[in-house]
C-alpha positions as CSV (number, residue, x, y, z in Angstrom):
1,M,-23.7,4.2,0.7
2,P,-19.9,4.2,0.0
3,T,-17.7,1.5,1.6
4,K,-15.2,2.8,4.1
5,A,-11.6,2.7,2.9
6,T,-8.7,3.7,5.2
7,F,-5.2,4.2,3.8
8,Y,-2.5,4.1,6.5
9,H,0.9,5.4,5.8
10,A,4.0,6.9,7.4
11,G,4.9,9.6,4.9
12,C,7.9,7.7,3.5
13,P,8.5,7.9,-0.3
14,V,7.0,4.4,-0.8
15,C,3.9,5.5,1.1
16,V,3.5,8.7,-0.7
17,D,3.8,6.9,-4.1
18,A,1.2,4.3,-3.0
19,E,-1.2,7.1,-1.8
20,R,-1.0,8.8,-5.2
21,T,-1.4,5.5,-7.1
22,V,-3.8,3.6,-4.9
23,A,-5.8,5.8,-2.6
24,D,-6.2,8.7,-4.9
25,G,-7.3,6.3,-7.6
26,L,-10.3,4.9,-5.7
27,D,-13.7,5.9,-7.0
28,R,-15.0,8.3,-4.4
29,N,-18.6,7.4,-5.4
30,R,-17.9,3.8,-4.2
31,F,-15.5,4.4,-1.4
32,D,-15.4,6.8,1.6
33,V,-11.6,7.3,1.7
34,E,-9.7,8.4,4.8
35,I,-5.9,9.0,4.6
36,V,-4.2,8.4,8.0
37,H,-0.5,9.5,8.4
38,L,0.6,7.4,11.3
39,G,3.7,9.4,11.8
40,E,1.5,12.4,12.6
41,H,-1.3,10.5,14.3
42,R,0.5,8.0,16.5
43,N,-2.7,7.6,18.6
44,R,-4.2,5.7,15.6
45,I,-1.4,3.0,15.5
46,A,-3.5,0.7,17.7
47,E,-6.5,1.2,15.4
48,A,-4.4,0.2,12.4
49,E,-3.0,-2.9,14.3
50,G,-6.6,-3.9,15.2
51,A,-7.5,-3.7,11.5
52,G,-4.7,-6.2,10.7
53,V,-2.1,-3.7,9.4
54,K,1.4,-5.0,10.0
55,S,3.3,-2.5,7.8
56,V,2.6,0.6,5.8
57,P,1.4,1.6,3.3
58,A,-1.7,-0.4,3.8
59,L,-5.3,0.0,2.7
60,V,-8.3,-1.3,4.7
61,I,-11.5,-1.7,2.7
62,G,-14.6,-2.9,4.4
63,G,-12.6,-4.7,7.0
64,Q,-10.1,-6.4,4.6
65,T,-6.5,-5.3,4.9
66,F,-4.3,-5.0,1.8
67,H,-0.6,-4.4,2.3
68,I,1.0,-2.4,-0.5
69,N,4.8,-2.7,-1.1
70,H,6.7,-2.3,2.2
71,G,7.6,1.1,3.6
72,A,7.8,0.5,7.4
73,D,6.7,-2.0,10.0
74,L,4.3,-0.7,12.6
75,T,6.8,-1.7,15.3
76,A,9.2,0.9,13.8
77,L,6.5,3.6,14.1
78,K,6.0,2.8,17.8
79,A,9.6,3.5,18.7
């Protein structure tokens, strides 16, 4: 069974680049990938915070959070 991988982003250029490079590059046979645009799905910000996301873009794989570059703090998305 594939491992759950959630890629959180805000749609900024850094995030879009990271999505193309990182999330799209994951082996879909090994990972069940979900892309979450937090600018469009603000109701999922708390979920991202609960997973340990402090800034986007970030990738959560099997409960581990990986921050990629720095596009925006989650606090900025709440405003």
